[in-house]
C-alpha positions in Angstrom: 0.2 0.0 0.3 3.1 2.5 0.1 2.1 3.4 -3.6 -1.6 4.3 -2.7 -2.5 7.9 -3.2 -5.2 8.1 -0.6 -8.1 10.6 -1.2 -10.1 11.1 1.8 -13.8 10.4 1.4 -15.0 11.6 4.4 -13.7 11.8 8.1 -14.9 13.1 11.6 -13.4 13.2 14.9 -13.3 9.0 15.6 -12.9 7.9 11.6 -11.7 8.1 8.7 -12.6 7.0 5.0 -10.6 7.0 2.0 -10.0 5.3 -1.4 -6.7 4.6 -3.1 -6.9 6.5 -6.3 -4.7 3.8 -8.3 -6.2 0.8 -6.7 -9.6 1.9 -5.4 -9.0 -0.3 -2.3 -11.0 1.8 0.4 -9.1 2.3 3.6 -11.7 2.6 6.9 -10.1 3.9 10.1 -12.2 3.9 13.4 -11.1 4.6 16.5 -7.9 2.5 16.4 -8.8 0.0 14.2 -7.7 -0.4 10.3 -9.8 -2.2 8.0 -9.0 -2.6 3.9 -11.5 -3.6 1.7 -11.5 -3.9 -2.5 -14.7 -1.8 -3.3 -17.3 -4.8 -3.9 -16.4 -5.6 -0.2 -17.0 -2.6 1.1 -20.4 -2.0 -0.4 -21.5 -5.5 0.7 -19.8 -4.5 4.3 -22.0 -1.1 3.7 -25.2 -2.4 3.0 -25.1 -4.9 6.2 -24.6 -2.0 8.3 -27.2 -0.5 6.5 -29.5 -3.3 7.3 -28.7 -3.3 11.2 -31.3 -2.6 13.6 -29.6 -1.6 16.4 -32.9 -1.5 18.8 -33.9 -5.0 17.9 -30.6 -6.6 16.9 -28.7 -5.7 19.9 -27.0 -7.6 22.8 -26.6 -6.8 26.5 -23.2 -7.2 27.4 -22.0 -8.3 31.2 -22.0 -4.3 32.0 -25.8 -3.9 31.1 -24.8 -1.8 28.0 -26.6 -2.3 24.5 -24.0 -3.1 21.6 -24.3 -4.4 18.4 -21.9 -7.0 17.2 -20.8 -6.8 13.2 -19.2 -9.0 11.1 -16.1 -7.3 9.1 -14.6 -9.2 6.0 -12.0 -10.8 8.4 -13.6 -14.0 10.0 -12.3 -13.2 13.5 -12.7 -9.2 13.6 -16.4 -8.2 14.6 -17.0 -4.5 15.3 -18.7 -4.5 19.1 -20.9 -0.9 19.1 -23.1 1.1 21.3 -25.7 3.1 20.0 -23.5 6.3 19.5 -21.0 4.4 18.2 -23.3 2.6 15.7 -25.0 5.5 14.5 -21.6 7.5 14.3 -20.3 4.2 11.7 -23.3 4.4 10.1 -22.8 8.1 9.2 -19.9 8.0 7.9 -20.4 5.1 5.9 -23.5 6.5 3.8 -21.3 9.5 3.8 -18.5 7.8 1.6 -20.7 6.1 -0.2 -22.5 9.4 -1.4 -19.0 10.7 -2.2 -17.9 7.6 -4.1 -21.0 8.4 -6.3 -19.7 11.7 -6.9 -16.5 10.8 -7.5 -17.7 8.2 -10.0 -20.0 10.6 -11.8 -17.1 13.1 -12.1 -14.7 10.5 -13.7 -12.2 10.5 -10.9 -12.6 7.3 -9.3 
C-alpha cells in the first residue's frame, strides 16, 4: 500500500474513510482499527451495516450496555458498538458511499 495515493472520502473525530486513486481499495479507520476493503467488499459491508436495526439486534454485555456486533470481511474480527458508535459509523459509511458516487460521476474514480 506504500504506492497508494489515498483520497479522503469523509472523516470525523473518530473515523476516516479513504480510497486509493490507483487500486481503488477502501481504507476504513475507526478509532484504533484499520480495515482495507476491495470496492465490492466495501459495498457489501456498508449494505450489511445499513440493514442492521440496532434496537432489534443489540445484545446486552456484562455491564448492561446495549451493543451490536457487526461482522467484518475478516472472519475473526467484529465491531462491538454501542448505540452512539453505531450511528456514528453508519453515518460515515453513508457519507463515503455518496462521495464514491460523486467521484464516479466526475470520472475521478
